[in-house]
VOGU-3710 file (C-alpha; in Angstrom, 3 decimals, decimal comma):
1> xxxxxxxxxx> -173,389/-76,028/-74,950  -171,313/-78,996/-76,025  -167,596/-79,411/-75,411  -167,051/-79,153/-79,178  -168,717/-75,713/-79,109  -166,298/-74,663/-76,389  -163,411/-75,878/-78,565  -164,823/-73,811/-81,435  -164,874/-70,710/-79,224  -161,223/-71,322/-78,359
11> xxxxxxxxxx> -160,380/-71,708/-82,041  -162,238/-68,518/-82,951  -160,453/-66,590/-80,187  -157,096/-67,776/-81,519  -158,154/-66,901/-85,067  -159,065/-63,388/-83,981  -155,670/-62,976/-82,341  -154,008/-63,675/-85,696  -156,571/-61,788/-87,790  -155,936/-58,255/-86,569
21> xxxxxxxxxx> -154,593/-56,062/-89,362  -154,720/-58,882/-91,940  -157,768/-58,392/-94,140  -157,974/-61,969/-95,476  -157,780/-63,438/-91,970  -160,218/-60,834/-90,696  -162,766/-61,762/-93,348  -162,295/-65,441/-92,507  -162,786/-64,719/-88,791  -165,971/-62,745/-89,506
31> xxxxxxxxxx> -167,400/-65,490/-91,743  -166,608/-68,279/-89,296  -167,965/-66,290/-86,364  -171,201/-65,709/-88,311  -171,454/-69,463/-88,943  -170,919/-70,090/-85,226  -173,738/-67,635/-84,501  -176,039/-69,667/-86,747  -175,062/-72,832/-84,879  -175,716/-71,237/-81,487
41> xxxxxxxxxx> -179,102/-69,955/-82,626  -180,009/-73,416/-83,959  -178,981/-74,878/-80,579  -181,057/-72,191/-78,808  -177,957/-70,994/-76,927  -179,329/-67,455/-76,756  -176,844/-66,004/-74,242  -173,926/-67,243/-76,296  -175,571/-66,026/-79,497  -176,002/-62,550/-77,985
51> xxxxxxxxxx> -172,284/-62,292/-77,195  -171,351/-63,581/-80,648  -173,652/-60,970/-82,183  -171,945/-58,292/-80,092  -168,589/-59,356/-81,567  -169,991/-59,383/-85,101  -171,478/-55,916/-84,731  -168,098/-54,548/-83,712  -166,035/-56,519/-86,242  -165,587/-54,523/-89,417
61> xxxxxxxxxx> -163,138/-56,143/-91,860  -161,129/-53,303/-93,379  -159,224/-53,750/-96,654  -156,696/-51,122/-95,568  -155,489/-53,535/-92,883  -156,043/-51,079/-90,051  -158,516/-52,394/-87,517  -159,997/-49,763/-85,242  -162,149/-52,207/-83,290  -159,718/-55,071/-82,637
71> xxxxxxxxxx> -159,482/-54,325/-78,912  -163,251/-54,133/-78,538  -163,760/-57,415/-80,398  -160,950/-59,036/-78,404  -162,703/-58,024/-75,150  -165,959/-59,488/-76,459  -164,192/-62,699/-77,432  -162,831/-62,952/-73,869  -166,388/-62,502/-72,628  -167,490/-65,268/-75,008
81> xxxxxxxxx> -164,716/-67,569/-73,789  -165,728/-67,029/-70,150  -169,392/-67,683/-70,929  -168,524/-70,791/-72,950  -166,430/-72,149/-70,079  -169,388/-71,806/-67,725  -171,899/-73,272/-70,178  -169,690/-76,229/-71,167  -168,984/-77,253/-67,562
//
């Protein structure tokens, strides 16, 4: 994992923090996280890709603005951040 990938994880974590209960931001987070998953699969970073997939499975953009899975996704993003720190070192 490159340092730029670690920076992307940090950016995605920050985006998720601002996305909760804002449908447009939530959709943006989901789309950008899916693109990051593609990048990690292309780089054969399977452990990272698995954690990203876990976040995507639990992320359900909701037009009503009420996110029932924000805490679960936030915990997964923390897990992703920790893994990225180890892999980028």
